[in-house]
C-alpha positions in Angstrom: 0.0 0.0 0.0 2.8 2.5 0.6 3.8 2.3 -3.0 0.3 3.5 -4.0 0.7 6.7 -1.9 4.1 7.4 -3.4 2.6 6.9 -6.9 -0.2 9.3 -6.0 2.2 11.9 -4.7 4.4 11.5 -7.7 1.5 12.0 -10.1 0.2 15.0 -8.2 3.7 16.7 -8.2 4.0 16.0 -11.9 0.6 17.6 -12.6 1.5 20.6 -10.4 4.8 21.0 -12.3 2.9 21.0 -15.6 0.6 23.8 -14.3 3.6 25.8 -13.2 5.3 25.4 -16.6 2.1 26.6 -18.4 1.9 29.6 -16.1 5.6 30.4 -16.8 5.1 30.2 -20.5 2.1 32.5 -20.3 4.1 35.1 -18.3 7.0 34.9 -20.7 4.7 35.5 -23.6 3.1 38.4 -21.8 6.5 39.9 -21.0 7.5 39.7 -24.7 4.3 41.5 -25.7 5.0 44.2 -23.1 8.5 44.6 -24.3 7.2 45.2 -27.8 4.6 47.7 -26.5 7.3 49.6 -24.6 9.5 49.8 -27.7 6.6 51.3 -29.6 5.7 53.8 -26.9 9.3 54.8 -26.0 9.5 57.6 -28.7 6.5 59.3 -27.2 7.7 59.3 -23.6 9.8 62.2 -22.3 12.3 60.1 -20.3 12.0 56.4 -21.4 13.9 53.7 -19.5 15.9 51.4 -21.8 13.8 48.4 -22.8 17.1 46.4 -22.9 16.9 46.0 -19.1 13.9 43.8 -19.2 15.3 41.8 -22.1 18.4 41.1 -20.1 16.3 39.7 -17.3 14.3 37.7 -19.8 17.5 36.3 -21.4 18.8 35.4 -18.0 15.6 33.5 -17.3 15.8 31.7 -20.6 19.4 30.6 -19.8 18.3 29.4 -16.4 15.4 27.6 -17.9 17.6 25.8 -20.5 19.9 24.6 -17.7 16.9 23.4 -15.7 15.4 21.5 -18.6 18.3 19.1 -18.7 17.3 18.0 -15.2 13.6 17.7 -15.9 13.4 14.0 -16.6 12.0 12.4 -13.5 13.8 9.4 -12.1 11.7 6.9 -10.3 13.6 4.8 -7.8 12.1 1.7 -6.4 13.2 1.0 -2.9 
């Protein structure tokens, strides 16, 4: 019976992880859209902040995400 509870916990964690990944992708897409909007509005603002700052954060996140993806494959140990 303990194996069943471990399987259930593993499945729940996997499902939660999928939901988190979907939310991250939506936020990244939203961030890209906001970057484009800021670029369009920058000429009309008296003191615009450089849009490149947000791109640097985004690129940093992508780099971290790529590193993390190499560790994504779940390993199930039987004990």
